[in-house]
C-alpha positions as CSV (number, residue, x, y, z in Angstrom):
1,M,9.2,36.5,3.0
2,N,6.1,35.7,5.0
3,H,5.1,32.3,6.4
4,Q,2.4,31.8,3.7
5,D,5.0,31.8,0.9
6,T,6.9,29.0,2.6
7,H,3.8,26.8,3.0
8,D,5.2,23.6,1.4
9,D,5.8,23.8,-2.3
10,H,2.4,22.4,-3.0
11,R,1.2,25.7,-4.5
12,T,3.6,25.5,-7.4
13,H,1.8,22.6,-9.1
14,A,-1.7,22.4,-10.6
15,P,-4.1,21.5,-7.8
16,I,-5.2,17.9,-7.3
17,R,-8.8,17.8,-8.7
18,I,-11.1,16.0,-6.3
19,L,-14.5,14.4,-6.6
20,L,-16.2,14.3,-3.2
21,A,-19.1,11.8,-2.6
22,D,-21.2,11.7,0.6
23,D,-24.9,11.5,1.0
24,H,-24.9,14.1,3.9
25,A,-24.6,17.6,2.5
26,L,-23.3,18.8,5.9
27,V,-20.5,16.2,5.9
28,R,-19.6,17.2,2.3
29,R,-19.4,20.9,3.3
30,G,-17.1,20.1,6.3
31,V,-14.9,17.9,4.2
32,R,-14.8,20.4,1.4
33,L,-13.7,23.1,3.8
34,I,-10.8,20.9,5.0
35,L,-9.7,20.2,1.4
36,D,-10.2,23.7,-0.2
37,R,-8.1,25.3,2.6
38,E,-5.1,23.7,0.9
39,P,-3.6,25.4,-2.1
40,D,-2.8,22.0,-3.8
41,L,-6.3,20.5,-3.3
42,R,-9.5,21.5,-5.1
43,V,-12.9,19.9,-5.0
44,V,-14.2,20.2,-8.5
45,A,-17.3,17.9,-8.3
46,E,-19.6,16.7,-5.5
47,A,-22.0,13.7,-5.5
48,G,-24.7,12.5,-3.1
49,D,-24.3,8.8,-3.8
50,G,-22.2,6.3,-5.7
51,A,-24.2,6.4,-9.0
52,E,-23.9,10.2,-9.1
53,A,-20.1,9.9,-8.4
54,I,-19.7,7.8,-11.5
55,A,-21.8,10.2,-13.6
56,M,-19.5,13.0,-12.3
57,A,-16.4,11.0,-13.2
58,R,-17.6,10.7,-16.8
59,T,-18.0,14.5,-17.2
60,H,-15.1,15.9,-15.1
61,D,-11.3,15.6,-15.3
62,L,-10.4,14.2,-11.9
63,D,-7.3,13.0,-10.1
64,L,-8.8,11.7,-6.9
65,A,-12.2,10.5,-5.7
66,V,-13.0,10.7,-2.0
67,L,-15.9,8.4,-1.4
68,D,-18.1,7.8,1.7
69,I,-18.5,4.0,2.1
70,A,-22.1,3.9,3.2
71,M,-24.3,5.7,0.6
72,P,-27.8,5.0,-0.8
73,R,-28.4,3.6,-4.3
74,M,-24.8,2.6,-4.7
75,T,-22.2,2.3,-1.9
76,G,-18.8,3.9,-2.1
77,L,-17.3,0.4,-2.4
78,Q,-19.4,-0.4,-5.4
79,A,-18.6,3.0,-6.9
80,A,-14.9,2.5,-6.3
81,R,-15.0,-0.8,-8.3
82,E,-16.8,1.0,-11.1
83,L,-14.5,4.0,-11.1
84,T,-11.4,1.8,-11.1
85,A,-12.7,0.2,-14.3
86,L,-13.8,3.5,-15.8
87,K,-10.7,5.5,-15.0
88,P,-7.8,3.3,-14.2
89,G,-5.5,6.3,-13.3
90,L,-8.0,7.7,-10.8
91,R,-6.8,7.5,-7.2
92,I,-9.5,6.6,-4.6
93,L,-9.8,7.3,-0.9
94,M,-12.6,5.9,1.3
95,L,-14.1,8.0,4.0
96,T,-15.9,6.2,6.7
97,M,-17.6,6.5,10.1
98,H,-16.7,2.9,10.9
99,D,-13.5,1.5,12.2
100,N,-14.5,-1.7,10.6
101,E,-12.0,-4.4,9.4
102,Q,-14.4,-5.9,7.0
103,Y,-15.0,-2.5,5.2
104,L,-11.2,-1.9,5.2
105,F,-10.5,-5.1,3.3
106,Q,-13.4,-4.6,0.9
107,A,-12.1,-1.0,0.3
108,L,-8.6,-2.2,-0.5
109,K,-10.0,-4.9,-2.8
110,A,-12.2,-2.4,-4.6
111,G,-9.1,-0.4,-5.5
112,A,-9.0,2.2,-2.8
113,G,-5.5,3.5,-1.9
114,G,-6.5,4.8,1.5
115,Y,-9.0,4.6,4.3
116,V,-9.8,7.7,6.4
117,L,-12.0,7.9,9.5
118,K,-14.5,10.8,9.4
119,S,-13.9,11.4,13.1
120,V,-10.3,12.4,12.4
121,A,-10.7,13.7,8.8
122,D,-9.5,17.1,9.8
123,R,-6.3,15.5,10.9
124,D,-5.8,12.8,8.3
125,L,-7.6,13.7,5.1
126,V,-5.2,16.2,3.6
127,A,-2.2,13.9,4.2
128,A,-4.2,10.9,2.8
129,C,-5.0,12.9,-0.4
130,R,-1.3,13.7,-0.9
131,A,-0.2,10.2,-0.2
132,A,-2.8,8.8,-2.7
133,M,-1.3,11.0,-5.4
134,R,2.1,9.6,-4.6
135,D,0.6,6.1,-4.9
136,E,1.3,5.5,-1.2
137,P,-1.3,3.7,0.8
138,F,-2.8,5.7,3.7
139,L,-4.3,3.8,6.6
140,Y,-5.1,4.9,10.2
141,P,-3.1,3.0,12.9
142,G,-6.0,0.6,13.8
143,A,-6.2,-0.4,10.1
144,V,-2.5,-1.3,10.0
145,T,-3.0,-3.5,13.1
146,A,-6.0,-5.2,11.4
147,L,-4.0,-5.8,8.2
148,I,-1.1,-7.3,10.1
149,R,-3.4,-9.5,12.3
150,N,-5.2,-10.7,9.1
151,Y,-1.9,-11.5,7.4
152,L,-0.6,-13.4,10.5
153,D,-3.8,-15.4,10.7
154,R,-3.4,-16.4,7.0
155,V,0.2,-17.4,7.6
156,R,-0.8,-19.6,10.6
157,H,-3.5,-21.3,8.6
158,G,-1.1,-21.9,5.7
159,E,-3.1,-19.7,3.3
160,E,-0.3,-17.3,2.6
161,A,2.1,-18.3,-0.3
162,P,5.5,-18.8,1.2
163,E,7.4,-15.4,1.0
164,Q,10.7,-17.2,1.2
165,L,12.2,-18.3,-2.1
166,L,14.8,-20.2,-0.1
167,T,14.3,-23.0,2.4
168,P,15.7,-22.3,5.9
169,R,18.6,-24.8,5.2
170,E,19.5,-23.0,1.9
171,E,19.5,-19.7,3.8
172,E,21.9,-21.1,6.3
173,V,24.2,-22.4,3.5
174,L,24.0,-19.0,1.7
175,K,25.0,-17.1,4.8
176,L,28.0,-19.3,5.4
177,V,29.1,-19.2,1.8
178,A,28.8,-15.4,1.8
179,E,30.9,-15.3,5.0
180,G,33.7,-17.0,3.1
181,H,33.5,-20.5,4.6
182,S,34.6,-23.5,2.5
183,S,32.3,-26.4,1.7
184,K,34.1,-28.5,4.2
185,E,33.7,-25.9,7.0
186,I,30.0,-25.5,6.2
187,A,29.5,-29.3,6.2
188,E,31.1,-29.4,9.7
189,L,29.1,-26.4,11.0
190,L,25.8,-27.8,9.8
191,F,26.5,-31.5,10.4
192,I,25.9,-32.4,6.8
193,S,28.1,-34.0,4.1
194,V,30.3,-31.9,1.7
195,K,28.3,-33.4,-1.1
196,T,25.1,-32.0,0.4
197,V,26.6,-28.6,0.8
198,Q,27.6,-28.6,-2.8
199,R,24.1,-29.6,-3.8
200,H,22.7,-26.7,-1.8
201,R,25.1,-24.3,-3.4
202,E,24.1,-25.4,-6.9
203,N,20.4,-25.1,-6.0
204,L,21.0,-21.6,-4.6
205,L,22.8,-20.5,-7.8
206,H,20.1,-22.0,-9.9
207,K,17.1,-20.7,-7.9
208,L,18.5,-17.2,-7.6
209,G,19.8,-17.1,-11.2
210,L,23.3,-16.3,-10.0
211,R,26.7,-17.3,-11.4
212,D,29.2,-17.5,-8.5
213,R,30.1,-16.9,-4.9
214,L,30.6,-13.2,-5.4
215,E,27.0,-12.8,-6.7
216,L,25.7,-15.1,-3.9
217,T,27.5,-12.8,-1.4
218,R,25.9,-9.7,-2.9
219,Y,22.5,-11.4,-2.7
220,A,23.1,-12.3,1.0
221,I,23.9,-8.7,1.8
222,R,20.7,-7.5,0.1
223,A,18.7,-10.1,1.9
224,G,20.1,-8.9,5.2
225,L,21.8,-12.3,6.0
226,V,25.2,-10.8,6.3
227,E,26.6,-7.3,7.1
228,P,28.1,-5.5,4.1
C-alpha cells in the first residue's frame, strides 16, 4: 500500500466544489494550484470580482466560496452578504492581503466562516476549506488575538451582555449546596442569614429550572464549580 492511498480519507467523498474570486488572474492561478492539488477540493468556477462571483453562484452547484476582500465593482465583503442571502448553505472564506482587524470583523458579520491571509495561503487555505465544511471557524492567530481583545474591550465598557446567568453570590451558594453543606453551614461560611441562604437556593432552582439539590449538584459539576 503506497503512501498516496493513505492520504487522509478525503478522497472517498465527493470533492468540495469551490468558487474562487480574485481580481488578479495570477493570484487565482496560485490559489487554484493549492486547492486542486488536494483530492477532496475542486475549483469549479472562477470570478474576477464580487458581481461575477454572484453570477457564478447562480449557475453552479457550489459548496464553498473563497473570496478576495478587495475587488473592483463589488468587494468580497459585499459579495459575501449577497451570497449568504442567495445560498444560505454556502460556506464562505475570505482571502486577504491585509492583517486588518476592521476587515476581519466585517467579514465575520458578512457571513464568512474563515479568514485566510494570502501570504500564508499555501499553509492555511486547505485546512480553512476543510474547517469551513465542518462549520468550524478558521482564523489565523493574529485574528484570534484581535477578537479576544475586542471582546474584552466590550466587557470593560459594559457593552457585552452578562454571560453569567447567576450572580457571584448565587454561584457561591450553588457551590456550597453542591458540596453538601447545610443551609446553616452556608449561612455561617458566607456571613448571611439562613433565611437569605434559603432565598438564594429557591432563586437558583427557579432560574435554572431545576427541582432539587441533586440537580443543582449536577449543574454545578457541568459549570465547573465542583469536581465530579
